[in-house]
Residue frames as a rotation matrix with the C-alpha (Angstrom) as fourth column:
HIS 1
-0.203 -0.449 -0.870 -45.24
0.858 0.347 -0.380 10.84
0.472 -0.823 0.315 91.90
PHE 2
0.746 0.422 0.516 -46.00
0.091 -0.831 0.548 13.26
0.660 -0.362 -0.659 94.72
PHE 3
-0.203 -0.916 -0.347 -43.03
0.721 0.100 -0.686 14.76
0.663 -0.389 0.640 96.56
ASN 4
0.067 0.355 -0.932 -44.92
0.923 -0.377 -0.077 16.78
-0.379 -0.855 -0.354 99.21
GLN 5
0.614 0.213 -0.760 -43.90
0.119 -0.977 -0.178 20.42
-0.780 0.019 -0.625 98.69
LEU 6
-0.525 -0.812 -0.254 -41.48
-0.239 -0.146 0.960 19.65
-0.817 0.565 -0.117 95.88
TYR 7
0.412 0.906 0.094 -44.13
-0.129 0.160 -0.979 19.89
-0.902 0.391 0.183 93.18
GLY 8
0.330 -0.318 -0.889 -41.66
-0.915 -0.339 -0.219 20.09
-0.232 0.885 -0.403 90.29
GLY 9
0.992 0.010 -0.122 -40.66
-0.040 0.969 -0.245 16.46
0.115 0.248 0.962 90.59
MET 10
0.517 -0.855 0.033 -37.13
0.575 0.376 0.727 15.15
-0.634 -0.357 0.686 90.39
ASP 11
0.836 -0.372 -0.403 -34.36
-0.523 -0.762 -0.382 17.42
-0.165 0.530 -0.832 89.12
LEU 12
0.865 -0.493 -0.097 -31.63
0.398 0.789 -0.468 15.51
0.307 0.366 0.879 87.29
TYR 13
0.079 -0.859 0.506 -28.96
-0.129 -0.512 -0.849 18.08
0.988 0.002 -0.151 88.20
GLY 14
0.246 0.102 0.964 -29.96
-0.941 -0.215 0.262 17.78
0.234 -0.971 0.043 91.85
VAL 15
0.978 0.107 0.178 -29.78
-0.142 0.970 0.198 13.99
-0.152 -0.219 0.964 91.67
GLY 16
0.559 -0.829 0.019 -26.32
0.391 0.244 -0.888 14.27
0.731 0.504 0.460 90.09
GLY 17
-0.044 -0.550 0.834 -25.16
-0.545 -0.687 -0.481 16.67
0.837 -0.476 -0.269 92.80
ALA 18
0.553 0.317 0.770 -26.55
-0.829 0.303 0.471 14.45
-0.084 -0.899 0.430 95.56
TRP 19
0.971 -0.220 -0.092 -24.90
0.193 0.952 -0.240 11.40
0.141 0.215 0.966 94.02
LEU 20
0.232 -0.942 0.244 -21.54
0.173 -0.207 -0.963 13.19
0.957 0.265 0.115 93.81
THR 21
0.050 -0.155 0.987 -21.81
-0.839 -0.542 -0.042 14.47
0.541 -0.826 -0.157 97.37
GLU 22
0.783 0.316 0.536 -22.67
-0.576 0.693 0.434 11.03
-0.235 -0.648 0.724 98.73
ALA 23
0.859 -0.489 -0.149 -19.98
0.312 0.732 -0.605 9.32
0.405 0.473 0.782 96.67
LEU 24
-0.015 -0.915 0.404 -17.27
-0.014 -0.404 -0.915 11.66
1.000 -0.019 -0.007 97.97
ASN 25
0.597 0.402 -0.694 -18.70
0.586 0.371 0.720 11.48
0.547 -0.837 -0.014 101.51
THR 26
-0.563 -0.824 0.064 -16.97
0.592 -0.456 -0.664 14.60
0.576 -0.336 0.745 102.82
SER 27
0.425 0.574 -0.700 -17.86
0.872 -0.468 0.146 17.02
-0.244 -0.672 -0.699 105.57
ALA 28
-0.098 -0.438 0.893 -17.45
0.739 -0.633 -0.230 20.53
0.667 0.638 0.386 104.18
TYR 29
0.682 0.412 -0.605 -17.37
0.730 -0.437 0.525 22.41
-0.048 -0.800 -0.599 107.48
THR 30
0.614 -0.558 -0.558 -14.02
-0.170 -0.784 0.597 24.16
-0.771 -0.272 -0.576 107.13
PHE 31
0.634 -0.478 -0.607 -11.27
-0.750 -0.190 -0.634 24.75
0.187 0.857 -0.479 104.61
GLU 32
-0.355 -0.851 0.388 -8.98
-0.915 0.402 0.044 22.38
-0.193 -0.339 -0.921 106.51
VAL 33
-0.197 0.382 0.903 -11.42
-0.163 0.896 -0.414 19.49
-0.967 -0.229 -0.114 106.16
ALA 34
0.238 0.397 0.887 -12.60
0.810 0.424 -0.407 20.11
-0.537 0.814 -0.220 102.60
PRO 35
-0.428 -0.498 -0.754 -10.55
0.126 -0.859 0.496 22.76
-0.895 0.117 0.431 100.79
VAL 36
-0.966 0.061 0.251 -11.91
0.251 -0.012 0.968 22.05
0.062 0.998 -0.003 97.30
PHE 37
-0.127 0.992 -0.009 -15.57
0.918 0.121 0.377 22.09
0.375 0.040 -0.926 98.41
THR 38
0.161 0.140 -0.977 -15.01
0.692 -0.722 0.011 25.24
-0.704 -0.677 -0.213 100.46
LEU 39
-0.735 -0.493 -0.466 -13.48
0.002 -0.689 0.725 27.03
-0.678 0.532 0.507 97.46
MET 40
-0.789 0.523 0.323 -16.27
0.500 0.241 0.832 25.79
0.357 0.818 -0.451 95.17
GLU 41
0.132 0.872 -0.471 -18.89
0.990 -0.141 0.017 27.07
-0.052 -0.469 -0.882 97.61
LYS 42
-0.142 -0.280 -0.949 -17.18
0.360 -0.908 0.214 30.48
-0.922 -0.312 0.230 97.76
ILE 43
-0.966 -0.255 -0.049 -17.09
0.035 -0.316 0.948 30.76
-0.258 0.914 0.315 93.95
VAL 44
-0.478 0.861 0.171 -20.75
0.752 0.300 0.587 29.75
0.454 0.410 -0.791 93.57
LEU 45
0.261 0.591 -0.763 -21.87
0.897 -0.441 -0.034 32.20
-0.356 -0.676 -0.646 96.28
ASP 46
-0.492 -0.499 -0.713 -19.77
0.177 -0.859 0.480 35.01
-0.853 0.110 0.511 94.78
GLU 47
-0.965 0.160 0.207 -21.41
0.203 -0.041 0.978 34.42
0.165 0.986 0.007 91.39
MET 48
-0.107 0.981 -0.163 -24.86
0.944 0.152 0.293 34.38
0.312 -0.123 -0.942 92.98
CYS 49
0.045 0.046 -0.998 -24.10
0.622 -0.783 -0.008 37.70
-0.781 -0.621 -0.064 94.69
LYS 50
-0.865 -0.407 -0.292 -23.05
0.016 -0.606 0.796 39.18
-0.501 0.684 0.531 91.35
LEU 51
-0.693 0.669 0.269 -26.30
0.564 0.270 0.781 37.98
0.450 0.693 -0.564 89.75
ALA 52
0.273 0.814 -0.512 -28.21
0.961 -0.206 0.186 39.76
0.046 -0.543 -0.839 92.52
GLY 53
0.607 -0.040 0.794 -26.20
0.274 -0.927 -0.257 42.96
0.746 0.374 -0.551 91.96
PHE 54
0.944 -0.328 0.033 -23.89
-0.130 -0.277 0.952 42.75
-0.303 -0.903 -0.304 94.98
THR 55
0.580 -0.800 -0.150 -20.24
-0.268 -0.013 -0.963 43.49
0.769 0.599 -0.222 94.19
ASP 56
-0.604 -0.779 0.165 -19.01
-0.388 0.107 -0.915 43.02
0.696 -0.617 -0.368 97.74
GLY 57
0.348 0.870 0.348 -21.58
-0.816 0.099 0.569 40.77
0.461 -0.482 0.745 99.37
ASP 58
-0.828 -0.451 0.333 -21.57
-0.558 0.722 -0.409 37.78
-0.056 -0.524 -0.850 101.66
ALA 59
0.146 0.906 -0.396 -23.84
-0.883 0.300 0.360 34.77
0.446 0.298 0.844 101.48
ILE 60
-0.699 -0.252 0.669 -24.67
-0.524 0.818 -0.239 31.35
-0.487 -0.518 -0.704 102.87
PHE 61
-0.622 0.561 -0.546 -26.60
-0.199 0.561 0.804 28.38
0.757 0.609 -0.237 101.58
SER 62
-0.568 0.543 0.618 -29.83
-0.772 -0.092 -0.629 27.79
-0.285 -0.834 0.472 103.44
PRO 63
-0.952 0.135 0.276 -31.87
0.174 0.978 0.119 24.57
-0.254 0.162 -0.954 103.59
GLY 64
-0.343 0.884 0.316 -35.19
0.872 0.175 0.457 26.30
0.348 0.433 -0.832 103.00
GLY 65
-0.010 0.466 0.885 -37.61
0.179 -0.870 0.460 29.12
0.984 0.163 -0.075 103.67
SER 66
0.882 0.381 -0.276 -37.95
0.310 -0.029 0.950 28.59
0.354 -0.924 -0.144 107.40
MET 67
0.286 -0.855 -0.434 -34.23
0.873 0.046 0.485 28.76
-0.395 -0.517 0.759 108.10
SER 68
-0.421 -0.404 0.812 -33.82
0.749 -0.660 0.059 31.66
0.512 0.633 0.580 105.66
ASN 69
0.405 0.652 0.641 -36.39
0.089 -0.726 0.682 33.67
0.910 -0.220 -0.352 107.61
ILE 70
0.904 -0.118 -0.412 -34.81
0.424 0.115 0.898 32.76
-0.059 -0.986 0.153 110.94
TYR 71
-0.140 -0.985 0.103 -31.36
0.986 -0.129 0.110 33.75
-0.095 0.117 0.989 109.60
ALA 72
-0.251 0.101 0.963 -32.83
0.461 -0.862 0.210 37.07
0.851 0.496 0.170 108.43
MET 73
0.793 0.584 0.176 -34.43
0.093 -0.401 0.911 37.72
0.602 -0.706 -0.372 111.83
ASN 74
0.614 -0.647 -0.451 -31.17
0.727 0.242 0.643 36.90
-0.307 -0.723 0.619 113.59
LEU 75
-0.372 -0.778 0.507 -29.20
0.909 -0.416 0.028 39.20
0.189 0.471 0.861 111.28
SER 76
0.163 0.521 0.838 -31.70
0.251 -0.843 0.475 42.01
0.954 0.133 -0.268 111.80
ARG 77
0.960 0.178 -0.215 -31.36
0.235 -0.099 0.967 41.68
0.151 -0.979 -0.136 115.56
PHE 78
0.234 -0.957 -0.173 -27.56
0.908 0.151 0.391 41.60
-0.348 -0.248 0.904 115.28
ARG 79
-0.268 -0.313 0.911 -27.57
0.717 -0.697 -0.029 44.72
0.644 0.645 0.411 113.10
LYS 80
0.516 0.558 0.650 -29.58
-0.044 -0.740 0.671 46.62
0.855 -0.375 -0.357 115.72
PHE 81
0.829 -0.220 0.515 -27.68
-0.534 -0.034 0.845 45.14
-0.168 -0.975 -0.146 118.69
PRO 82
0.492 -0.670 -0.555 -24.15
-0.432 0.366 -0.824 44.19
0.756 0.645 -0.109 117.51
ASP 83
-0.458 -0.707 0.539 -22.95
-0.819 0.101 -0.564 43.35
0.344 -0.700 -0.625 121.04
ILE 84
0.537 0.811 0.234 -25.50
-0.838 0.481 0.257 40.56
0.096 -0.334 0.938 121.43
LYS 85
0.526 -0.403 -0.749 -22.84
-0.017 0.875 -0.483 37.92
0.851 0.267 0.453 120.83
LYS 86
-0.592 -0.806 -0.015 -20.99
0.073 -0.034 -0.997 39.15
0.803 -0.591 0.079 123.92
THR 87
-0.793 0.269 0.547 -23.84
-0.601 -0.496 -0.626 40.28
0.103 -0.825 0.555 126.15
GLY 88
-0.842 0.538 0.035 -26.63
0.529 0.838 -0.133 37.84
-0.100 -0.093 -0.991 125.31
THR 89
-0.417 0.784 0.460 -30.33
0.380 -0.309 0.872 38.63
0.826 0.538 -0.168 125.08
ALA 90
-0.109 0.441 -0.891 -31.10
0.990 0.125 -0.059 39.29
0.086 -0.889 -0.451 128.76
GLY 91
-0.448 -0.147 -0.882 -30.38
0.481 -0.871 -0.100 43.02
-0.753 -0.469 0.461 128.60
LEU 92
-0.918 0.098 0.385 -32.20
0.328 -0.358 0.874 43.70
0.223 0.929 0.296 125.34
PRO 93
-0.627 0.776 -0.060 -35.39
-0.631 -0.552 -0.545 45.73
-0.456 -0.304 0.836 125.23
ASN 94
0.007 0.726 0.687 -38.63
0.247 0.665 -0.705 44.08
-0.969 0.175 -0.174 124.16
MET 95
-0.859 -0.304 -0.413 -38.69
-0.327 -0.296 0.898 43.70
-0.395 0.906 0.155 120.41
CYS 96
0.186 0.973 0.138 -41.52
-0.217 0.178 -0.960 43.31
-0.958 0.148 0.245 117.97
ILE 97
-0.878 -0.378 0.295 -41.82
0.164 0.343 0.925 41.62
-0.451 0.860 -0.239 114.59
PHE 98
-0.091 0.854 -0.513 -44.32
-0.678 -0.430 -0.596 42.85
-0.730 0.293 0.617 112.05
THR 99
-0.996 -0.075 0.053 -45.93
-0.010 0.662 0.750 40.24
-0.091 0.746 -0.660 109.82
SER 100
-0.302 0.945 -0.127 -49.38
-0.933 -0.266 0.243 39.55
0.196 0.192 0.962 108.48
GLU 101
0.209 0.457 0.865 -51.65
-0.587 0.766 -0.263 36.59
-0.782 -0.452 0.428 109.02
LYS 102
0.983 0.081 -0.167 -50.52
-0.185 0.487 -0.853 35.53
0.013 0.869 0.494 105.55
GLY 103
0.238 -0.970 0.048 -46.89
-0.962 -0.242 -0.123 35.56
0.130 -0.017 -0.991 106.68
HIS 104
0.000 -0.348 -0.938 -44.82
-0.284 0.899 -0.333 32.39
0.959 0.266 -0.099 106.67
TYR 105
0.886 0.415 -0.207 -45.26
0.033 0.388 0.921 30.21
0.463 -0.823 0.330 109.77
SER 106
0.186 -0.899 -0.397 -41.52
0.852 0.349 -0.389 30.37
0.488 -0.266 0.831 110.37
VAL 107
-0.185 -0.234 0.954 -41.77
-0.115 -0.959 -0.258 33.97
0.976 -0.158 0.151 111.56
SER 108
0.621 0.448 0.643 -43.48
-0.686 -0.086 0.722 32.96
0.379 -0.890 0.255 114.81
LYS 109
0.884 -0.376 -0.276 -41.20
0.429 0.889 0.162 29.93
0.185 -0.262 0.947 115.04
GLY 110
-0.026 -0.938 0.345 -38.16
0.590 -0.293 -0.753 32.21
0.807 0.184 0.561 114.64
ALA 111
0.087 0.123 0.989 -39.47
-0.532 -0.833 0.150 34.62
0.842 -0.539 -0.007 117.26
ALA 112
0.942 0.275 0.194 -39.83
-0.314 0.515 0.797 31.77
0.119 -0.812 0.572 119.74
LEU 113
0.647 -0.749 -0.142 -36.36
0.713 0.660 -0.237 30.46
0.272 0.052 0.961 118.92
LEU 114
-0.186 -0.807 0.561 -34.57
0.539 -0.561 -0.628 33.81
0.822 0.185 0.539 119.00
GLY 115
-0.449 0.025 -0.893 -36.34
0.887 -0.107 -0.449 35.17
-0.106 -0.994 0.026 122.07
């Protein structure tokens, strides 16, 4: 079977997780809606941070490389301009992103999205 960019084929743990998620049919947006799933997510992310060497880190799950790069670009901009959430992008100076021609296509997509 060919699964486009998922060259490894089917992962039985992934199938089990997808089956469980679909069977429970919950929306895990907030603690009030899905307290058990929210706590499970927090524990998994805390353990992943520990594996990466972060004792006091924060994390999110990301659907793939494109969104991970866009999240990173957004966080970089926020770190440089922390008031952006209040003031918007109109007053920001021109910014530049360095990448190579071998860089992931999501970098230019992120630049267009983030302004």
